[in-house]
N, C-alpha and C positions, 0 to 999 in steps of 0.2 A: 820761687823755688818749688812750690807745690806742684806746679804743672810739669816739672821735670821728673817727678817721682812717679812710679807706677800707680795707677788709679786705685788698685787694690789696697794701697797703704795710706791713702789720703785720710780716711776716717780715723784710723788708728793713730796716726801722727797728730792730728788735730785734737783728738780726745786726750792724748797724753799731755799736750801743751796746755789744754784747758784745765787740767788737774794740777798744774804747777802752782806752788805757793811761794816759797822762798828759795833762793839759790845761795849756797855757801860761797863765800868769797874765793876759796881755792878752786872750786868747780868753775866759777866764772872765769878765773884766770886761765885755767887749763883750756876751757872752751875757747876763750879769746885767742890763745896761742894757735890752736888748731884752725880756727876760722881765718886768722891772719895768713896762715900758710896757704889757705885755699882761695881766699877772697881778699884782695888788698884793701878794700874800703870798709871793713867791719871793725868796730872797736866797742869795748865794754868798759865802763868806768869803774864801777864798784858793785859790791853785793847790795841788792835792794829787794824789797818785796816785789813780787811779780804776780800780776794777775794773768794767769793762764787763759782764763775765759776771755779777757779783753784782747789778749794776743791773738787768740784763734778768731775772734770776731774781726779783728783788723786783717788777718790773713784771708779770711773768706771774703771780706769786702773787696779785696784786691784780686781775688781769684778770678781768672778769665774763663774758667770752665763752667760746668753745670752746678751752680750753687744749691739748687733745690735737691738734687740727688745726693750731694754731699751732706746736706743737713739731714736728709732722711737716713743716711747711713749712720750719722752721729746719733740720731735718735734711737737707733737699734742698740747702740752701746749703752746710752744712759739718757733717757728723755729729759730729765731735769737739767742735766748739763747742756744739752742741745738747746733747751729753752732759755737758759741763762746766756748762752752764746748769742742766740737770736735777739734777746733784749739788748745786749751790748752792741749789736750791729746797728741798732736804731737808737743810739745815744742822743739825748736832747741837744748836746753841744754841736752836733753835726749840722744843726740848722744854720749856724753862723757861716757855713761855707756854701750855702745854696745860691743859685742864680736869682736875680731880681724877679724873673718870671715865676720861679718856684715859690719864692717867698710871698709874692703877690697872691698866688693861688691859696697858699696856706692861711694868709691873713683873712682872705674872704671866707674861708671855711671854718675858722676857729673863733669862738666868741672872745671878745675883748676881756671879759672877766677871767677867762681861763688863762689868757696871756698875762694878765695882771698878777696872778698868783705864780705862774710858772717862771716868770722872769725875775722873781725875787731872788737875789743872790747870784744871778747869772752873770757871766762875764759882760763887761760894759760893751764890748764889740758886738756880742750877740744881741744885747738889748738895742743897740743903735741900728743894727741890720734890720731887726724886726720893725722898729719905729720908722725907718726910712721907707719900708714897704707899705706903710699905712698912709692914707690921706692925712693931711695936717691935723684936722679936727680929731680924727681917730687917735693919732699919736698923742695929742694933748690929753684926750680923755683917758688914754692908757696911763700916762704919767700921773694924772690927777688920781686915778683909781689906785695906782700902786702906792702913792703917798697916803691916801686916805685909809688904806687897809692897815698900814703900820706893819709891825712884825707878824709874820705868818709861820706857823709850825712847819718845820722841815718836812714832816711826813705829808702835809697838805701840798707843799711845793712839789715834792716828788710825785705825788698822785696826779697833780695837774700836768706835770711834764710827761708822765706816762700816757695820760689821756690825749695830749697833743701828739705824741709819737704814734699812738694808735691811729689817729686821724691821718697823720702823714704816711704811715705804712699803707693804709687803705687807699689813699690817693696815688701812691707809688704803684701799688699792685694793680690798680685800675688803669694805669697808664696816663693819669691826669697830670702828673708831675714827674720830672726826671730828677731823682734824688741822688746827690753826690754823697756817698757814705764816707769817703776819704778825700783828702786833698790831692788833687791830680795835677800833674804838670801840664801846663797849657802852652800852645804855640800859636803864633799869629800867621 
């Protein structure tokens, strides 16, 4: 949708979406009626807390235009909001959708001790994807280390995840990995 709007409005629209918090049920209902008249495949179920920051991060991840310029324009509005959006673009859970080649490169670059902390409480599919990218001995060492650590404070887990995502971002920016930030439809 963003690519069909004038470029001059991109930053303003994304900034406003980023600042959304909660949506009233009646507003959602009215919006749903309007969208259904315009687009047949849109539906909204009920009022729910909405993370505008996450929504904008998802929009930018899918945006086919110049993301860097768009982020710079958002920073002119509010640098802290733009930084939050950027952090959400590189969410830890996106690691579960990466190719084997990308995961292999990440496993080589990130110490097992950091994985051991970061994977605490992560979805089992993400844990399995990371372990499959490791040599058998390394995967076994990771499992052993995770068990030996026992419970880990959530703040430490989040810090470890952020450290991993900083490495991943660096690898992506250096062109060493091709990071898939959203689930993309594939064809054979």
